[in-house]
C-alpha positions in Angstrom: 22.5 -20.1 -46.4 25.2 -19.6 -49.5 24.2 -19.0 -53.0 25.7 -22.4 -53.8 23.8 -24.0 -51.2 20.5 -22.2 -52.2 21.1 -23.4 -55.7 21.8 -27.1 -54.8 18.5 -26.8 -52.9 16.7 -25.8 -55.8 18.2 -28.5 -57.9 17.2 -30.9 -55.2 13.5 -29.9 -56.0 14.1 -30.1 -59.8 17.4 -31.6 -61.1 16.6 -30.3 -64.6 16.2 -26.7 -63.8 18.6 -25.6 -66.4 18.7 -22.0 -64.9 19.6 -23.0 -61.5 22.1 -25.5 -62.8 23.8 -22.8 -65.2 23.9 -20.5 -62.1 25.7 -23.1 -59.9 28.2 -23.7 -62.7 28.9 -20.0 -62.7 29.4 -20.0 -59.1 31.9 -22.8 -59.3 33.6 -21.0 -62.3 34.0 -17.8 -60.2 35.6 -20.1 -57.3 37.8 -21.6 -60.2 36.3 -25.1 -59.3 36.7 -25.9 -63.0 35.6 -29.5 -62.7 32.4 -28.7 -60.9 31.6 -26.1 -63.5 32.1 -28.3 -66.4 30.2 -31.1 -64.7 27.0 -28.9 -64.3 27.5 -27.0 -67.7 27.4 -30.4 -69.5 24.3 -31.2 -67.4 22.8 -28.1 -68.7 23.4 -29.0 -72.4 22.2 -32.6 -71.8 18.9 -31.3 -70.5 18.7 -28.4 -72.8 20.5 -28.8 -76.0 19.8 -25.3 -77.1 21.1 -23.5 -74.2 23.8 -21.5 -75.9 25.0 -19.6 -72.8 26.1 -23.0 -71.3 28.1 -23.7 -74.5 29.8 -20.5 -74.3 30.8 -20.8 -70.7 32.0 -24.3 -71.4 34.2 -23.2 -74.0 35.8 -20.5 -71.9 36.5 -23.0 -69.2 38.2 -25.4 -71.7 40.2 -22.4 -72.8 41.3 -21.4 -69.2 42.6 -25.0 -68.6 44.2 -25.0 -71.9 42.1 -27.9 -73.5 42.1 -26.1 -76.8 40.6 -28.9 -78.9 37.6 -29.3 -76.5 37.0 -25.7 -76.4 37.1 -25.5 -80.2 34.7 -28.5 -80.4 32.1 -26.9 -78.1 32.5 -23.6 -80.1 31.8 -25.3 -83.3 28.7 -27.1 -81.8 27.5 -23.8 -80.6 28.1 -21.8 -83.8 25.8 -24.4 -85.6 23.2 -24.0 -83.0 23.4 -20.1 -83.0 23.0 -20.0 -86.6 19.9 -22.2 -86.4 18.6 -19.9 -83.8 19.5 -16.9 -85.6 21.3 -15.6 -82.7 24.0 -13.6 -84.5 25.4 -11.9 -81.1 26.3 -15.1 -79.9 27.7 -16.3 -83.0 30.0 -13.1 -82.9 31.1 -14.0 -79.4 31.8 -17.3 -80.3 33.9 -16.4 -83.4 35.9 -14.1 -80.9 36.5 -16.9 -78.7 37.7 -19.2 -81.6 40.0 -16.6 -82.5 41.5 -16.4 -79.0 42.3 -20.0 -79.5 44.0 -19.7 -82.7 46.1 -16.7 -81.6 
């Protein structure tokens, strides 16, 4: 059984399993299946709107596919959340992503 199949099995047991859904999104990202990765990351955020890693990876994908305004929107949402959660490490990483768009 592949990692994707295993993660899909876990999600068949609990579709709101954010960790498995995030891991599945990363598998699709590694395969450059960006549409699938975006779908699963957006679902992660819909199930847990404080899952900062999902915002970060979603922004990374939007940058990869040159959808810079979408990336910037996700980054701004994530920065507000990172400030609220007092997660300065993620905030710094988001600022670097934002700088990447601007350069």
